[in-house]
C-alpha positions as CSV (number, residue, x, y, z in Angstrom):
1,M,-17.5,37.0,-4.4
2,A,-14.7,36.8,-7.0
3,P,-11.6,35.0,-6.0
4,D,-8.7,37.1,-4.6
5,N,-6.2,37.7,-7.4
6,K,-3.4,38.5,-5.1
7,K,-0.9,35.6,-5.2
8,K,-0.2,33.9,-1.9
9,N,3.4,33.3,-0.7
10,P,4.2,29.7,-1.8
11,L,5.8,29.2,1.6
12,L,2.4,29.5,3.3
13,P,0.8,26.3,1.9
14,M,4.2,24.5,2.1
15,A,4.6,25.3,5.8
16,A,1.0,24.4,6.6
17,G,1.3,21.2,4.6
18,C,4.4,20.1,6.4
19,V,2.7,20.3,9.8
20,A,-0.5,18.7,8.6
21,G,1.4,15.9,7.0
22,G,3.1,14.9,10.2
23,I,-0.2,15.0,12.1
24,E,-2.0,12.8,9.6
25,A,0.7,10.2,9.2
26,T,0.9,9.5,12.9
27,A,-2.9,9.4,13.4
28,V,-3.7,6.7,10.8
29,W,-0.6,4.6,10.5
30,P,-2.1,1.3,11.8
31,M,-4.6,1.3,8.9
32,E,-1.8,1.9,6.3
33,F,0.1,-1.0,7.9
34,I,-2.7,-3.5,7.5
35,K,-3.5,-2.3,3.9
36,T,0.1,-2.9,2.9
37,Q,0.1,-6.3,4.4
38,L,-3.0,-7.3,2.6
39,Q,-1.7,-6.1,-0.8
40,L,1.5,-8.0,-0.4
41,Q,-0.4,-11.3,-0.1
42,S,-1.2,-12.8,-3.4
43,N,-4.3,-14.9,-3.8
44,A,-2.8,-16.8,-6.8
45,K,-2.6,-20.6,-6.5
46,G,-4.8,-20.7,-3.5
47,A,-2.5,-19.0,-1.1
48,Q,-4.0,-18.7,2.4
49,L,-4.0,-15.3,4.0
50,P,-3.6,-15.0,7.8
51,Y,-6.4,-12.4,7.8
52,T,-8.8,-11.0,5.3
53,G,-9.7,-7.5,6.5
54,M,-8.9,-4.5,8.6
55,V,-10.4,-5.6,11.9
56,S,-9.1,-9.2,11.6
57,G,-5.7,-7.8,10.5
58,L,-5.4,-5.5,13.5
59,T,-6.5,-8.3,15.9
60,Y,-4.1,-10.8,14.3
61,T,-1.1,-8.5,14.4
62,V,-1.6,-7.4,18.0
63,R,-2.1,-11.0,19.1
64,T,1.0,-12.4,17.3
65,T,3.5,-9.6,17.3
66,G,2.3,-7.1,19.8
67,F,0.5,-3.7,19.6
68,F,3.6,-1.6,18.7
69,S,4.3,-3.8,15.7
70,L,1.3,-1.9,14.1
71,Y,3.7,1.1,13.9
72,R,6.4,-0.9,12.1
73,G,7.5,1.1,9.0
74,L,6.2,4.4,10.5
75,A,9.7,5.9,10.8
76,P,10.5,6.2,7.1
77,T,6.9,7.3,6.4
78,L,6.9,10.0,9.1
79,I,10.3,11.2,7.9
80,G,8.9,11.5,4.4
81,S,5.4,12.7,5.3
82,I,6.5,16.1,6.5
83,P,8.4,17.2,3.4
84,K,6.0,15.2,1.1
85,A,2.9,17.1,2.3
86,G,4.8,20.4,2.1
87,I,5.8,19.7,-1.5
88,R,2.2,18.6,-2.3
89,F,0.4,21.6,-0.9
90,G,3.1,24.0,-1.8
91,L,3.4,23.0,-5.5
92,N,-0.4,22.6,-5.8
93,G,-0.7,26.2,-4.7
94,V,2.0,27.4,-7.1
95,I,0.5,25.5,-10.1
96,K,-3.0,26.7,-9.3
97,E,-1.9,30.3,-9.2
98,N,-0.3,29.9,-12.7
99,L,-3.4,28.2,-14.1
100,R,-6.0,30.8,-13.0
101,D,-7.8,32.7,-15.7
102,K,-7.9,36.5,-15.8
103,D,-10.8,36.4,-13.3
104,G,-8.8,34.3,-10.9
105,K,-11.0,31.2,-11.5
106,L,-10.1,27.6,-12.0
107,T,-12.0,24.8,-13.8
108,L,-12.3,21.3,-12.6
109,G,-9.7,20.2,-15.2
110,K,-7.2,22.8,-14.1
111,N,-7.7,21.8,-10.4
112,F,-7.0,18.2,-11.5
113,L,-3.8,19.2,-13.4
114,A,-2.6,21.2,-10.4
115,G,-3.0,18.2,-8.1
116,L,-1.6,15.8,-10.7
117,G,1.6,17.9,-11.1
118,A,2.0,18.1,-7.3
119,G,1.4,14.4,-6.9
120,V,3.9,13.3,-9.5
121,S,6.5,15.7,-8.1
122,E,6.1,14.4,-4.5
123,A,6.2,10.8,-5.8
124,L,9.5,11.2,-7.6
125,I,11.2,13.3,-4.9
126,I,9.9,11.7,-1.7
127,V,7.3,9.0,-2.0
128,A,9.0,6.4,-4.2
129,P,12.1,5.8,-2.0
130,V,10.2,6.1,1.3
131,E,7.3,3.8,0.2
132,T,9.8,1.2,-1.0
133,V,11.7,1.1,2.3
134,K,8.4,1.1,4.2
135,T,6.9,-1.8,2.2
136,K,10.0,-3.9,2.6
137,C,10.4,-3.1,6.3
138,I,6.8,-4.3,6.8
139,E,7.2,-7.4,4.6
140,T,10.5,-8.5,6.2
141,N,9.7,-7.3,9.7
142,M,12.8,-5.2,9.8
143,P,13.4,-1.8,11.5
144,F,14.0,1.3,9.3
145,V,17.9,1.4,9.3
146,K,18.3,-2.3,9.0
147,G,15.8,-2.3,6.1
148,I,17.7,0.4,4.2
149,T,21.0,-1.5,4.8
150,H,19.4,-4.8,3.5
151,I,18.1,-3.1,0.3
152,M,21.4,-1.4,-0.4
153,K,23.3,-4.7,0.1
154,T,21.0,-6.9,-2.0
155,E,19.7,-4.5,-4.7
156,G,21.9,-1.4,-4.6
157,I,20.6,2.2,-4.8
158,G,18.2,1.2,-7.6
159,G,16.3,-1.0,-5.2
160,I,15.1,2.1,-3.3
161,Y,13.4,3.4,-6.5
162,K,11.6,0.2,-7.4
163,G,8.1,0.9,-8.6
164,A,8.8,4.6,-9.2
165,V,6.6,4.8,-12.4
166,A,3.7,3.0,-10.6
167,T,4.2,5.3,-7.6
168,A,4.1,8.4,-9.8
169,M,0.9,7.1,-11.6
170,K,-0.7,6.4,-8.2
171,Q,0.3,9.6,-6.5
172,G,-0.5,11.8,-9.5
173,S,-4.0,10.4,-10.0
174,N,-4.5,10.5,-6.2
175,Q,-3.7,14.1,-5.7
176,G,-5.4,15.2,-9.0
177,L,-8.7,13.6,-7.9
178,R,-8.4,14.8,-4.3
179,F,-7.6,18.4,-5.0
180,M,-10.2,18.6,-7.8
181,W,-12.9,17.3,-5.5
182,F,-11.8,19.3,-2.4
183,N,-11.4,22.6,-4.2
184,K,-14.9,22.3,-5.8
185,Y,-16.3,21.3,-2.4
186,K,-14.6,24.3,-0.8
187,D,-16.1,26.7,-3.4
188,I,-19.6,25.3,-2.7
189,V,-19.5,25.3,1.1
190,T,-17.8,28.7,1.4
191,K,-19.8,30.3,-1.5
192,E,-16.5,31.0,-3.3
193,G,-14.9,32.6,-0.3
194,D,-17.8,34.5,1.2
195,K,-17.9,32.2,4.2
196,P,-15.0,30.8,6.2
197,M,-13.9,27.2,6.0
198,T,-14.5,25.8,9.5
199,P,-12.5,22.8,10.8
200,L,-15.6,20.6,10.6
201,L,-16.2,21.5,7.0
202,G,-12.6,20.9,6.2
203,L,-12.8,17.4,7.9
204,F,-15.9,16.4,5.9
205,G,-14.4,17.8,2.7
206,G,-11.1,15.9,3.1
207,M,-12.9,12.7,4.0
208,S,-15.1,12.8,0.9
209,A,-12.1,13.7,-1.3
210,G,-10.2,10.7,0.2
211,C,-13.1,8.3,-0.6
212,F,-13.4,9.6,-4.1
213,S,-9.7,9.3,-4.9
214,T,-9.3,5.8,-3.3
215,L,-12.1,4.3,-5.3
216,G,-10.7,5.9,-8.4
217,N,-7.1,4.7,-8.3
218,N,-6.8,1.6,-6.1
219,P,-5.5,-0.5,-9.0
220,F,-2.4,1.8,-9.2
221,D,-1.9,1.4,-5.4
222,V,-1.9,-2.4,-5.7
223,V,0.6,-2.5,-8.6
224,K,2.8,0.0,-6.8
225,T,2.9,-2.1,-3.6
226,R,3.6,-5.3,-5.6
227,L,6.5,-3.6,-7.4
228,Q,8.0,-2.4,-4.1
229,G,7.7,-5.7,-2.3
230,T,10.5,-8.3,-2.0
231,K,9.0,-10.4,-4.9
232,A,9.1,-7.5,-7.4
233,S,11.6,-9.4,-9.5
234,Q,8.8,-11.6,-11.0
235,Y,7.5,-8.5,-12.8
236,A,9.3,-7.0,-15.8
237,N,7.8,-3.6,-15.4
238,T,4.7,-1.7,-14.4
239,L,2.7,-2.9,-17.4
240,D,3.8,-6.5,-16.9
241,C,2.6,-6.3,-13.3
242,F,-0.8,-5.1,-14.4
243,K,-1.0,-8.0,-16.9
244,Q,0.1,-10.7,-14.5
245,I,-2.3,-9.6,-11.8
246,M,-5.2,-9.5,-14.3
247,Q,-4.3,-12.9,-15.8
248,K,-3.5,-14.8,-12.6
249,E,-5.9,-13.2,-10.1
250,G,-8.5,-11.2,-12.0
251,I,-10.0,-7.8,-11.6
252,P,-10.9,-8.2,-7.9
253,A,-7.2,-8.4,-7.1
254,F,-6.9,-4.7,-8.0
255,Y,-9.2,-3.9,-5.2
256,V,-7.5,-6.0,-2.5
257,G,-6.9,-3.8,0.5
258,V,-9.5,-1.2,-0.6
259,V,-11.5,-1.4,2.6
260,P,-8.5,-1.0,5.0
261,R,-7.2,1.7,2.5
262,L,-10.5,3.5,2.8
263,G,-10.2,3.1,6.6
264,R,-6.8,4.8,6.5
265,V,-7.3,7.3,3.7
266,V,-10.8,8.7,4.5
267,P,-10.0,9.8,8.1
268,G,-6.4,10.6,7.1
269,Q,-7.5,13.0,4.3
270,G,-10.1,14.5,6.7
271,I,-7.4,15.1,9.2
272,I,-4.8,16.5,6.7
273,F,-7.2,18.9,4.9
274,M,-8.8,20.1,8.2
275,S,-5.3,20.6,9.7
276,F,-4.0,22.3,6.5
277,E,-6.9,24.8,6.2
278,T,-6.9,25.6,10.0
279,I,-3.1,26.0,10.1
280,Q,-3.0,28.1,7.0
281,Q,-5.7,30.4,8.2
282,N,-3.8,31.0,11.5
283,I,-0.2,31.4,10.1
284,E,-1.0,33.5,7.1
285,K,-1.1,36.6,9.4
286,L,2.5,36.1,10.3
287,S,4.9,38.6,8.7
288,I,7.1,35.9,7.1
289,F,4.1,34.9,4.9
290,K,3.0,38.4,3.9
């Protein structure tokens, strides 16, 4: 069946994305916490890590600082996740509609560009400041408000936008790869719209998209995390951070935290894409979205 050429109300994917983003962020936060901690630890000069993986990290954190410390840094992320996902899904939908050919179809390249544009936009508007505050709250063991106050006092407003370029690179490639994969998957499993996208199909599609994007862009995630940490001053810029990590720690350092990141991203993307597709199907009948 040919794609429906009737343009959807851009508020529809934006609203569905907002709700799905909040659900996903809360569900998988402990994995994101451990991933960030691992990436903040440098292996240079034989530094000893208190833990080396997701399971040992979860165990160590619960044992030393308590279960609820796994949710440290969630507040700024949750505050950012709702509008972030709304911007991502909303802009992706708008860009896709404008890239369709006369038959309403999209190539893999155009799907990637739509995701890339949405990812860069959400990075500069929401992700860069929220991720910086989150990373420093985790590293310094500070609550949200105290973390912002500390950054403003010691670094000024510019400190909240540390690593913005690396964040845009990471987020843009992330969403480009994810939407490219998921939209192709959706075309295949629904036979280009002839069959409905069930929640289970949405879950599997999101999980596979998350795995694909994580393996493809983890180096950007490591660089972004280093530039947003409290030791970011040792790097002149994004390129210098890449160079220093390569020279001092080697290629494996770019994949530090990839397992816990997969543990967080794969189920997280399964949840968010499943939630998004289900919510969108149910609210598109409302008059506000007609």
